[in-house]
PDB file with one MODEL, atoms N, CA, C and O in Angstrom:
MODEL        1
ATOM      1  N   MET A   1      76.810  95.579 113.046  1.00  0.00           N
ATOM      2  CA  MET A   1      77.166  96.100 114.360  1.00  0.00           C
ATOM      3  C   MET A   1      78.449  96.909 114.241  1.00  0.00           C
ATOM      4  O   MET A   1      79.473  96.401 113.785  1.00  0.00           O
ATOM      5  N   ASN A   2      78.388  98.151 114.647  1.00  0.00           N
ATOM      6  CA  ASN A   2      79.558  99.016 114.610  1.00  0.00           C
ATOM      7  C   ASN A   2      80.287  98.964 115.947  1.00  0.00           C
ATOM      8  O   ASN A   2      79.676  99.124 117.004  1.00  0.00           O
ATOM      9  N   PRO A   3      81.597  98.740 115.893  1.00  0.00           N
ATOM     10  CA  PRO A   3      82.348  98.724 117.159  1.00  0.00           C
ATOM     11  C   PRO A   3      82.443 100.130 117.745  1.00  0.00           C
ATOM     12  O   PRO A   3      82.541 101.121 117.020  1.00  0.00           O
ATOM     13  N   VAL A   4      82.411 100.188 119.047  1.00  0.00           N
ATOM     14  CA  VAL A   4      82.579 101.458 119.743  1.00  0.00           C
ATOM     15  C   VAL A   4      84.076 101.691 119.908  1.00  0.00           C
ATOM     16  O   VAL A   4      84.802 100.832 120.409  1.00  0.00           O
ATOM     17  N   ILE A   5      84.524 102.864 119.477  1.00  0.00           N
ATOM     18  CA  ILE A   5      85.949 103.197 119.566  1.00  0.00           C
ATOM     19  C   ILE A   5      86.176 104.038 120.811  1.00  0.00           C
ATOM     20  O   ILE A   5      85.549 105.082 120.993  1.00  0.00           O
ATOM     21  N   ASP A   6      87.069 103.579 121.654  1.00  0.00           N
ATOM     22  CA  ASP A   6      87.434 104.304 122.863  1.00  0.00           C
ATOM     23  C   ASP A   6      88.511 105.321 122.485  1.00  0.00           C
ATOM     24  O   ASP A   6      89.686 104.974 122.363  1.00  0.00           O
ATOM     25  N   MET A   7      88.105 106.571 122.301  1.00  0.00           N
ATOM     26  CA  MET A   7      89.026 107.619 121.852  1.00  0.00           C
ATOM     27  C   MET A   7      90.150 107.873 122.858  1.00  0.00           C
ATOM     28  O   MET A   7      91.259 108.241 122.472  1.00  0.00           O
ATOM     29  N   GLN A   8      89.867 107.677 124.134  1.00  0.00           N
ATOM     30  CA  GLN A   8      90.906 107.890 125.145  1.00  0.00           C
ATOM     31  C   GLN A   8      92.012 106.849 125.018  1.00  0.00           C
ATOM     32  O   GLN A   8      93.160 107.128 125.366  1.00  0.00           O
ATOM     33  N   GLN A   9      91.695 105.678 124.535  1.00  0.00           N
ATOM     34  CA  GLN A   9      92.718 104.656 124.295  1.00  0.00           C
ATOM     35  C   GLN A   9      93.319 104.791 122.905  1.00  0.00           C
ATOM     36  O   GLN A   9      94.487 104.466 122.691  1.00  0.00           O
ATOM     37  N   LEU A  10      92.518 105.272 121.965  1.00  0.00           N
ATOM     38  CA  LEU A  10      92.984 105.399 120.591  1.00  0.00           C
ATOM     39  C   LEU A  10      94.091 106.439 120.447  1.00  0.00           C
ATOM     40  O   LEU A  10      95.066 106.203 119.733  1.00  0.00           O
ATOM     41  N   VAL A  11      93.960 107.568 121.103  1.00  0.00           N
ATOM     42  CA  VAL A  11      94.952 108.642 120.964  1.00  0.00           C
ATOM     43  C   VAL A  11      96.354 108.173 121.345  1.00  0.00           C
ATOM     44  O   VAL A  11      97.269 108.325 120.536  1.00  0.00           O
ATOM     45  N   PRO A  12      96.570 107.611 122.533  1.00  0.00           N
ATOM     46  CA  PRO A  12      97.935 107.181 122.850  1.00  0.00           C
ATOM     47  C   PRO A  12      98.410 106.026 121.970  1.00  0.00           C
ATOM     48  O   PRO A  12      99.601 105.926 121.674  1.00  0.00           O
ATOM     49  N   ALA A  13      97.497 105.160 121.553  1.00  0.00           N
ATOM     50  CA  ALA A  13      97.889 104.053 120.668  1.00  0.00           C
ATOM     51  C   ALA A  13      98.359 104.604 119.327  1.00  0.00           C
ATOM     52  O   ALA A  13      99.374 104.160 118.791  1.00  0.00           O
ATOM     53  N   TRP A  14      97.621 105.573 118.785  1.00  0.00           N
ATOM     54  CA  TRP A  14      98.005 106.191 117.504  1.00  0.00           C
ATOM     55  C   TRP A  14      99.333 106.930 117.648  1.00  0.00           C
ATOM     56  O   TRP A  14     100.193 106.831 116.773  1.00  0.00           O
ATOM     57  N   GLN A  15      99.504 107.662 118.733  1.00  0.00           N
ATOM     58  CA  GLN A  15     100.765 108.383 118.953  1.00  0.00           C
ATOM     59  C   GLN A  15     101.932 107.411 119.076  1.00  0.00           C
ATOM     60  O   GLN A  15     103.026 107.682 118.580  1.00  0.00           O
ATOM     61  N   SER A  16     101.706 106.301 119.724  1.00  0.00           N
ATOM     62  CA  SER A  16     102.754 105.291 119.856  1.00  0.00           C
ATOM     63  C   SER A  16     103.103 104.710 118.484  1.00  0.00           C
ATOM     64  O   SER A  16     104.279 104.551 118.155  1.00  0.00           O
ATOM     65  N   LEU A  17     102.092 104.398 117.698  1.00  0.00           N
ATOM     66  CA  LEU A  17     102.345 103.878 116.353  1.00  0.00           C
ATOM     67  C   LEU A  17     103.084 104.902 115.507  1.00  0.00           C
ATOM     68  O   LEU A  17     104.021 104.555 114.787  1.00  0.00           O
ATOM     69  N   GLN A  18     102.673 106.154 115.586  1.00  0.00           N
ATOM     70  CA  GLN A  18     103.325 107.212 114.814  1.00  0.00           C
ATOM     71  C   GLN A  18     104.807 107.356 115.170  1.00  0.00           C
ATOM     72  O   GLN A  18     105.622 107.688 114.310  1.00  0.00           O
ATOM     73  N   SER A  19     105.153 107.109 116.423  1.00  0.00           N
ATOM     74  CA  SER A  19     106.562 107.212 116.822  1.00  0.00           C
ATOM     75  C   SER A  19     107.382 106.053 116.255  1.00  0.00           C
ATOM     76  O   SER A  19     108.589 106.191 116.058  1.00  0.00           O
ATOM     77  N   LEU A  20     106.740 104.916 115.993  1.00  0.00           N
ATOM     78  CA  LEU A  20     107.426 103.746 115.437  1.00  0.00           C
ATOM     79  C   LEU A  20     107.416 103.733 113.916  1.00  0.00           C
ATOM     80  O   LEU A  20     108.415 103.393 113.282  1.00  0.00           O
ATOM     81  N   ALA A  21     106.288 104.102 113.341  1.00  0.00           N
ATOM     82  CA  ALA A  21     106.119 104.062 111.888  1.00  0.00           C
ATOM     83  C   ALA A  21     105.218 105.225 111.479  1.00  0.00           C
ATOM     84  O   ALA A  21     103.993 105.119 111.547  1.00  0.00           O
ATOM     85  N   PRO A  22     105.820 106.325 111.057  1.00  0.00           N
ATOM     86  CA  PRO A  22     105.007 107.501 110.716  1.00  0.00           C
ATOM     87  C   PRO A  22     104.132 107.247 109.484  1.00  0.00           C
ATOM     88  O   PRO A  22     104.592 107.333 108.345  1.00  0.00           O
ATOM     89  N   ILE A  23     102.875 106.937 109.740  1.00  0.00           N
ATOM     90  CA  ILE A  23     101.918 106.657 108.675  1.00  0.00           C
ATOM     91  C   ILE A  23     101.021 107.877 108.552  1.00  0.00           C
ATOM     92  O   ILE A  23     100.204 108.163 109.428  1.00  0.00           O
ATOM     93  N   ASN A  24     101.190 108.586 107.448  1.00  0.00           N
ATOM     94  CA  ASN A  24     100.455 109.821 107.223  1.00  0.00           C
ATOM     95  C   ASN A  24     100.015 109.907 105.772  1.00  0.00           C
ATOM     96  O   ASN A  24     100.497 109.176 104.907  1.00  0.00           O
ATOM     97  N   HIS A  25      99.085 110.821 105.534  1.00  0.00           N
ATOM     98  CA  HIS A  25      98.734 111.157 104.165  1.00  0.00           C
ATOM     99  C   HIS A  25      99.991 111.732 103.508  1.00  0.00           C
ATOM    100  O   HIS A  25     100.681 112.550 104.116  1.00  0.00           O
ATOM    101  N   ILE A  26     100.292 111.321 102.293  1.00  0.00           N
ATOM    102  CA  ILE A  26     101.518 111.740 101.612  1.00  0.00           C
ATOM    103  C   ILE A  26     101.266 113.089 100.950  1.00  0.00           C
ATOM    104  O   ILE A  26     100.415 113.220 100.070  1.00  0.00           O
ATOM    105  N   GLU A  27     102.033 114.097 101.397  1.00  0.00           N
ATOM    106  CA  GLU A  27     101.848 115.470 100.927  1.00  0.00           C
ATOM    107  C   GLU A  27     102.979 115.963 100.035  1.00  0.00           C
ATOM    108  O   GLU A  27     102.815 116.959  99.331  1.00  0.00           O
ATOM    109  N   SER A  28     104.110 115.290 100.051  1.00  0.00           N
ATOM    110  CA  SER A  28     105.279 115.797  99.325  1.00  0.00           C
ATOM    111  C   SER A  28     106.103 114.634  98.783  1.00  0.00           C
ATOM    112  O   SER A  28     105.857 113.473  99.110  1.00  0.00           O
ATOM    113  N   GLU A  29     107.071 114.964  97.963  1.00  0.00           N
ATOM    114  CA  GLU A  29     107.973 113.957  97.417  1.00  0.00           C
ATOM    115  C   GLU A  29     108.776 113.295  98.538  1.00  0.00           C
ATOM    116  O   GLU A  29     109.079 112.104  98.468  1.00  0.00           O
ATOM    117  N   ILE A  30     109.116 114.061  99.560  1.00  0.00           N
ATOM    118  CA  ILE A  30     109.849 113.504 100.710  1.00  0.00           C
ATOM    119  C   ILE A  30     108.973 112.487 101.440  1.00  0.00           C
ATOM    120  O   ILE A  30     109.434 111.397 101.778  1.00  0.00           O
ATOM    121  N   ASP A  31     107.707 112.845 101.685  1.00  0.00           N
ATOM    122  CA  ASP A  31     106.772 111.908 102.316  1.00  0.00           C
ATOM    123  C   ASP A  31     106.640 110.640 101.473  1.00  0.00           C
ATOM    124  O   ASP A  31     106.604 109.527 101.996  1.00  0.00           O
ATOM    125  N   TYR A  32     106.570 110.839 100.151  1.00  0.00           N
ATOM    126  CA  TYR A  32     106.429 109.719  99.221  1.00  0.00           C
ATOM    127  C   TYR A  32     107.628 108.777  99.319  1.00  0.00           C
ATOM    128  O   TYR A  32     107.458 107.561  99.404  1.00  0.00           O
ATOM    129  N   GLU A  33     108.820 109.327  99.309  1.00  0.00           N
ATOM    130  CA  GLU A  33     110.033 108.505  99.403  1.00  0.00           C
ATOM    131  C   GLU A  33     110.085 107.758 100.731  1.00  0.00           C
ATOM    132  O   GLU A  33     110.496 106.599 100.775  1.00  0.00           O
ATOM    133  N   GLN A  34     109.669 108.419 101.820  1.00  0.00           N
ATOM    134  CA  GLN A  34     109.649 107.763 103.129  1.00  0.00           C
ATOM    135  C   GLN A  34     108.641 106.615 103.140  1.00  0.00           C
ATOM    136  O   GLN A  34     108.902 105.562 103.723  1.00  0.00           O
ATOM    137  N   ALA A  35     107.488 106.816 102.496  1.00  0.00           N
ATOM    138  CA  ALA A  35     106.478 105.762 102.438  1.00  0.00           C
ATOM    139  C   ALA A  35     106.981 104.579 101.614  1.00  0.00           C
ATOM    140  O   ALA A  35     106.753 103.428 101.985  1.00  0.00           O
ATOM    141  N   ILE A  36     107.661 104.850 100.505  1.00  0.00           N
ATOM    142  CA  ILE A  36     108.233 103.791  99.679  1.00  0.00           C
ATOM    143  C   ILE A  36     109.266 102.997 100.482  1.00  0.00           C
ATOM    144  O   ILE A  36     109.292 101.768 100.426  1.00  0.00           O
ATOM    145  N   THR A  37     110.105 103.699 101.220  1.00  0.00           N
ATOM    146  CA  THR A  37     111.116 103.040 102.054  1.00  0.00           C
ATOM    147  C   THR A  37     110.461 102.161 103.104  1.00  0.00           C
ATOM    148  O   THR A  37     110.894 101.031 103.329  1.00  0.00           O
ATOM    149  N   MET A  38     109.406 102.678 103.756  1.00  0.00           N
ATOM    150  CA  MET A  38     108.703 101.892 104.771  1.00  0.00           C
ATOM    151  C   MET A  38     108.056 100.662 104.139  1.00  0.00           C
ATOM    152  O   MET A  38     108.125  99.567 104.698  1.00  0.00           O
ATOM    153  N   LEU A  39     107.427 100.836 102.976  1.00  0.00           N
ATOM    154  CA  LEU A  39     106.794  99.715 102.293  1.00  0.00           C
ATOM    155  C   LEU A  39     107.825  98.642 101.939  1.00  0.00           C
ATOM    156  O   LEU A  39     107.588  97.455 102.162  1.00  0.00           O
ATOM    157  N   ASN A  40     108.948  99.052 101.396  1.00  0.00           N
ATOM    158  CA  ASN A  40     109.988  98.085 101.037  1.00  0.00           C
ATOM    159  C   ASN A  40     110.528  97.345 102.257  1.00  0.00           C
ATOM    160  O   ASN A  40     110.800  96.146 102.187  1.00  0.00           O
ATOM    161  N   SER A  41     110.683  98.051 103.368  1.00  0.00           N
ATOM    162  CA  SER A  41     111.149  97.411 104.608  1.00  0.00           C
ATOM    163  C   SER A  41     110.137  96.374 105.089  1.00  0.00           C
ATOM    164  O   SER A  41     110.509  95.279 105.512  1.00  0.00           O
ATOM    165  N   LEU A  42     108.856  96.728 105.021  1.00  0.00           N
ATOM    166  CA  LEU A  42     107.812  95.784 105.416  1.00  0.00           C
ATOM    167  C   LEU A  42     107.796  94.566 104.494  1.00  0.00           C
ATOM    168  O   LEU A  42     107.666  93.432 104.955  1.00  0.00           O
ATOM    169  N   LEU A  43     107.928  94.807 103.196  1.00  0.00           N
ATOM    170  CA  LEU A  43     107.923  93.699 102.235  1.00  0.00           C
ATOM    171  C   LEU A  43     109.105  92.762 102.453  1.00  0.00           C
ATOM    172  O   LEU A  43     108.990  91.556 102.232  1.00  0.00           O
ATOM    173  N   ASP A  44     110.253  93.314 102.889  1.00  0.00           N
ATOM    174  CA  ASP A  44     111.416  92.477 103.182  1.00  0.00           C
ATOM    175  C   ASP A  44     111.122  91.494 104.309  1.00  0.00           C
ATOM    176  O   ASP A  44     111.652  90.383 104.320  1.00  0.00           O
ATOM    177  N   VAL A  45     110.285  91.898 105.249  1.00  0.00           N
ATOM    178  CA  VAL A  45     109.960  91.056 106.400  1.00  0.00           C
ATOM    179  C   VAL A  45     108.748  90.170 106.120  1.00  0.00           C
ATOM    180  O   VAL A  45     108.783  88.963 106.358  1.00  0.00           O
ATOM    181  N   VAL A  46     107.682  90.778 105.615  1.00  0.00           N
ATOM    182  CA  VAL A  46     106.406  90.082 105.460  1.00  0.00           C
ATOM    183  C   VAL A  46     106.387  89.191 104.220  1.00  0.00           C
ATOM    184  O   VAL A  46     105.806  88.106 104.227  1.00  0.00           O
ATOM    185  N   ARG A  47     107.028  89.666 103.165  1.00  0.00           N
ATOM    186  CA  ARG A  47     107.029  88.987 101.861  1.00  0.00           C
ATOM    187  C   ARG A  47     105.587  88.777 101.403  1.00  0.00           C
ATOM    188  O   ARG A  47     104.828  89.746 101.367  1.00  0.00           O
ATOM    189  N   ASP A  48     105.180  87.580 101.057  1.00  0.00           N
ATOM    190  CA  ASP A  48     103.807  87.345 100.595  1.00  0.00           C
ATOM    191  C   ASP A  48     103.001  86.529 101.608  1.00  0.00           C
ATOM    192  O   ASP A  48     102.052  85.833 101.246  1.00  0.00           O
ATOM    193  N   ASP A  49     103.391  86.626 102.880  1.00  0.00           N
ATOM    194  CA  ASP A  49     102.713  85.874 103.936  1.00  0.00           C
ATOM    195  C   ASP A  49     101.449  86.606 104.384  1.00  0.00           C
ATOM    196  O   ASP A  49     101.518  87.512 105.216  1.00  0.00           O
ATOM    197  N   ALA A  50     100.305  86.220 103.840  1.00  0.00           N
ATOM    198  CA  ALA A  50      99.032  86.868 104.157  1.00  0.00           C
ATOM    199  C   ALA A  50      98.628  86.674 105.623  1.00  0.00           C
ATOM    200  O   ALA A  50      97.733  87.363 106.111  1.00  0.00           O
ATOM    201  N   GLU A  51      99.272  85.756 106.316  1.00  0.00           N
ATOM    202  CA  GLU A  51      98.966  85.513 107.730  1.00  0.00           C
ATOM    203  C   GLU A  51      99.843  86.357 108.661  1.00  0.00           C
ATOM    204  O   GLU A  51      99.631  86.361 109.873  1.00  0.00           O
ATOM    205  N   HIS A  52     100.816  87.064 108.109  1.00  0.00           N
ATOM    206  CA  HIS A  52     101.719  87.874 108.939  1.00  0.00           C
ATOM    207  C   HIS A  52     100.919  89.021 109.568  1.00  0.00           C
ATOM    208  O   HIS A  52     100.060  89.605 108.908  1.00  0.00           O
ATOM    209  N   PRO A  53     101.192  89.347 110.839  1.00  0.00           N
ATOM    210  CA  PRO A  53     100.439  90.405 111.514  1.00  0.00           C
ATOM    211  C   PRO A  53     100.571  91.789 110.859  1.00  0.00           C
ATOM    212  O   PRO A  53      99.712  92.648 111.060  1.00  0.00           O
ATOM    213  N   LEU A  54     101.630  92.011 110.082  1.00  0.00           N
ATOM    214  CA  LEU A  54     101.818  93.317 109.444  1.00  0.00           C
ATOM    215  C   LEU A  54     101.326  93.347 108.001  1.00  0.00           C
ATOM    216  O   LEU A  54     101.496  94.352 107.311  1.00  0.00           O
ATOM    217  N   TYR A  55     100.725  92.270 107.544  1.00  0.00           N
ATOM    218  CA  TYR A  55     100.287  92.180 106.154  1.00  0.00           C
ATOM    219  C   TYR A  55      99.310  93.299 105.782  1.00  0.00           C
ATOM    220  O   TYR A  55      99.438  93.895 104.712  1.00  0.00           O
ATOM    221  N   SER A  56      98.351  93.588 106.639  1.00  0.00           N
ATOM    222  CA  SER A  56      97.377  94.639 106.318  1.00  0.00           C
ATOM    223  C   SER A  56      98.014  96.026 106.331  1.00  0.00           C
ATOM    224  O   SER A  56      97.530  96.932 105.652  1.00  0.00           O
ATOM    225  N   LEU A  57      99.092  96.204 107.092  1.00  0.00           N
ATOM    226  CA  LEU A  57      99.803  97.483 107.088  1.00  0.00           C
ATOM    227  C   LEU A  57     100.410  97.749 105.717  1.00  0.00           C
ATOM    228  O   LEU A  57     100.457  98.895 105.270  1.00  0.00           O
ATOM    229  N   ILE A  58     100.872  96.701 105.050  1.00  0.00           N
ATOM    230  CA  ILE A  58     101.389  96.843 103.690  1.00  0.00           C
ATOM    231  C   ILE A  58     100.290  97.389 102.778  1.00  0.00           C
ATOM    232  O   ILE A  58     100.542  98.269 101.954  1.00  0.00           O
ATOM    233  N   ALA A  59      99.085  96.872 102.925  1.00  0.00           N
ATOM    234  CA  ALA A  59      97.968  97.336 102.102  1.00  0.00           C
ATOM    235  C   ALA A  59      97.654  98.807 102.374  1.00  0.00           C
ATOM    236  O   ALA A  59      97.399  99.569 101.441  1.00  0.00           O
ATOM    237  N   VAL A  60      97.670  99.201 103.625  1.00  0.00           N
ATOM    238  CA  VAL A  60      97.366 100.588 103.986  1.00  0.00           C
ATOM    239  C   VAL A  60      98.416 101.529 103.386  1.00  0.00           C
ATOM    240  O   VAL A  60      98.069 102.534 102.767  1.00  0.00           O
ATOM    241  N   ILE A  61      99.680 101.206 103.569  1.00  0.00           N
ATOM    242  CA  ILE A  61     100.744 102.064 103.030  1.00  0.00           C
ATOM    243  C   ILE A  61     100.712 102.049 101.503  1.00  0.00           C
ATOM    244  O   ILE A  61     100.921 103.081 100.866  1.00  0.00           O
ATOM    245  N   GLY A  62     100.454 100.897 100.927  1.00  0.00           N
ATOM    246  CA  GLY A  62     100.322 100.809  99.475  1.00  0.00           C
ATOM    247  C   GLY A  62      99.194 101.689  98.956  1.00  0.00           C
ATOM    248  O   GLY A  62      99.340 102.331  97.917  1.00  0.00           O
ATOM    249  N   ASP A  63      98.077 101.726  99.663  1.00  0.00           N
ATOM    250  CA  ASP A  63      96.957 102.581  99.258  1.00  0.00           C
ATOM    251  C   ASP A  63      97.333 104.062  99.330  1.00  0.00           C
ATOM    252  O   ASP A  63      96.958 104.840  98.453  1.00  0.00           O
ATOM    253  N   LEU A  64      98.068 104.451 100.368  1.00  0.00           N
ATOM    254  CA  LEU A  64      98.511 105.836 100.483  1.00  0.00           C
ATOM    255  C   LEU A  64      99.442 106.210  99.321  1.00  0.00           C
ATOM    256  O   LEU A  64      99.330 107.292  98.745  1.00  0.00           O
ATOM    257  N   ILE A  65     100.354 105.303  98.993  1.00  0.00           N
ATOM    258  CA  ILE A  65     101.281 105.528  97.885  1.00  0.00           C
ATOM    259  C   ILE A  65     100.517 105.634  96.571  1.00  0.00           C
ATOM    260  O   ILE A  65     100.770 106.531  95.768  1.00  0.00           O
ATOM    261  N   GLU A  66      99.586 104.720  96.359  1.00  0.00           N
ATOM    262  CA  GLU A  66      98.805 104.727  95.127  1.00  0.00           C
ATOM    263  C   GLU A  66      98.014 106.029  94.975  1.00  0.00           C
ATOM    264  O   GLU A  66      97.963 106.593  93.882  1.00  0.00           O
ATOM    265  N   ALA A  67      97.406 106.504  96.045  1.00  0.00           N
ATOM    266  CA  ALA A  67      96.641 107.758  96.000  1.00  0.00           C
ATOM    267  C   ALA A  67      97.548 108.927  95.631  1.00  0.00           C
ATOM    268  O   ALA A  67      97.166 109.788  94.839  1.00  0.00           O
ATOM    269  N   TYR A  68      98.740 108.956  96.200  1.00  0.00           N
ATOM    270  CA  TYR A  68      99.694 110.026  95.873  1.00  0.00           C
ATOM    271  C   TYR A  68     100.103 109.947  94.412  1.00  0.00           C
ATOM    272  O   TYR A  68     100.158 110.967  93.725  1.00  0.00           O
ATOM    273  N   GLU A  69     100.390 108.747  93.935  1.00  0.00           N
ATOM    274  CA  GLU A  69     100.821 108.573  92.547  1.00  0.00           C
ATOM    275  C   GLU A  69      99.716 108.986  91.574  1.00  0.00           C
ATOM    276  O   GLU A  69     100.000 109.594  90.542  1.00  0.00           O
ATOM    277  N   ILE A  70      98.475 108.666  91.886  1.00  0.00           N
ATOM    278  CA  ILE A  70      97.358 109.055  91.026  1.00  0.00           C
ATOM    279  C   ILE A  70      97.232 110.578  90.970  1.00  0.00           C
ATOM    280  O   ILE A  70      97.034 111.157  89.902  1.00  0.00           O
ATOM    281  N   ASP A  71      97.349 111.215  92.135  1.00  0.00           N
ATOM    282  CA  ASP A  71      97.223 112.675  92.201  1.00  0.00           C
ATOM    283  C   ASP A  71      98.394 113.402  91.547  1.00  0.00           C
ATOM    284  O   ASP A  71      98.245 114.539  91.100  1.00  0.00           O
ATOM    285  N   HIS A  72      99.545 112.761  91.487  1.00  0.00           N
ATOM    286  CA  HIS A  72     100.752 113.442  91.002  1.00  0.00           C
ATOM    287  C   HIS A  72     101.298 112.864  89.709  1.00  0.00           C
ATOM    288  O   HIS A  72     102.412 113.189  89.297  1.00  0.00           O
ATOM    289  N   GLU A  73     100.518 112.014  89.075  1.00  0.00           N
ATOM    290  CA  GLU A  73     100.936 111.427  87.804  1.00  0.00           C
ATOM    291  C   GLU A  73     100.889 112.511  86.721  1.00  0.00           C
ATOM    292  O   GLU A  73      99.893 113.224  86.599  1.00  0.00           O
ATOM    293  N   PRO A  74     101.955 112.631  85.946  1.00  0.00           N
ATOM    294  CA  PRO A  74     101.933 113.646  84.877  1.00  0.00           C
ATOM    295  C   PRO A  74     100.818 113.331  83.877  1.00  0.00           C
ATOM    296  O   PRO A  74     100.559 112.171  83.555  1.00  0.00           O
ATOM    297  N   ILE A  75     100.179 114.373  83.404  1.00  0.00           N
ATOM    298  CA  ILE A  75      99.119 114.204  82.428  1.00  0.00           C
ATOM    299  C   ILE A  75      99.743 113.897  81.066  1.00  0.00           C
ATOM    300  O   ILE A  75     100.585 114.652  80.578  1.00  0.00           O
ATOM    301  N   ALA A  76      99.334 112.805  80.469  1.00  0.00           N
ATOM    302  CA  ALA A  76      99.860 112.430  79.161  1.00  0.00           C
ATOM    303  C   ALA A  76      99.243 113.339  78.096  1.00  0.00           C
ATOM    304  O   ALA A  76      98.026 113.514  78.041  1.00  0.00           O
ATOM    305  N   LEU A  77     100.092 113.904  77.265  1.00  0.00           N
ATOM    306  CA  LEU A  77      99.627 114.770  76.176  1.00  0.00           C
ATOM    307  C   LEU A  77      99.329 113.937  74.951  1.00  0.00           C
ATOM    308  O   LEU A  77     100.108 113.062  74.571  1.00  0.00           O
ATOM    309  N   SER A  78      98.220 114.211  74.349  1.00  0.00           N
ATOM    310  CA  SER A  78      97.846 113.501  73.136  1.00  0.00           C
ATOM    311  C   SER A  78      98.616 114.098  71.965  1.00  0.00           C
ATOM    312  O   SER A  78      98.642 115.318  71.797  1.00  0.00           O
ATOM    313  N   LEU A  79      99.237 113.258  71.162  1.00  0.00           N
ATOM    314  CA  LEU A  79     100.029 113.715  70.018  1.00  0.00           C
ATOM    315  C   LEU A  79      99.292 113.407  68.723  1.00  0.00           C
ATOM    316  O   LEU A  79      99.832 112.735  67.844  1.00  0.00           O
ATOM    317  N   ASN A  80      98.075 113.889  68.600  1.00  0.00           N
ATOM    318  CA  ASN A  80      97.284 113.665  67.379  1.00  0.00           C
ATOM    319  C   ASN A  80      97.634 114.649  66.316  1.00  0.00           C
ATOM    320  O   ASN A  80      97.067 114.607  65.224  1.00  0.00           O
TER     321      ASN A  80
ENDMDL
END
């Protein structure tokens, strides 16, 4: 069963969240540093408490960071 998303409620909720915690696709080194800072701040509060309401937010931000790191990881040169 797929939940029905009320877009009229989603837009203001997303805008409100964005004003508190700008969660975006990471496009630059500045975005990356901001995401790292946000992740560290969340980890300071949530720690390893899987029951904390913000625990899944850590996973989302971590996934964004990981995707950026994969895309921007320097290619290792083979020294054969």
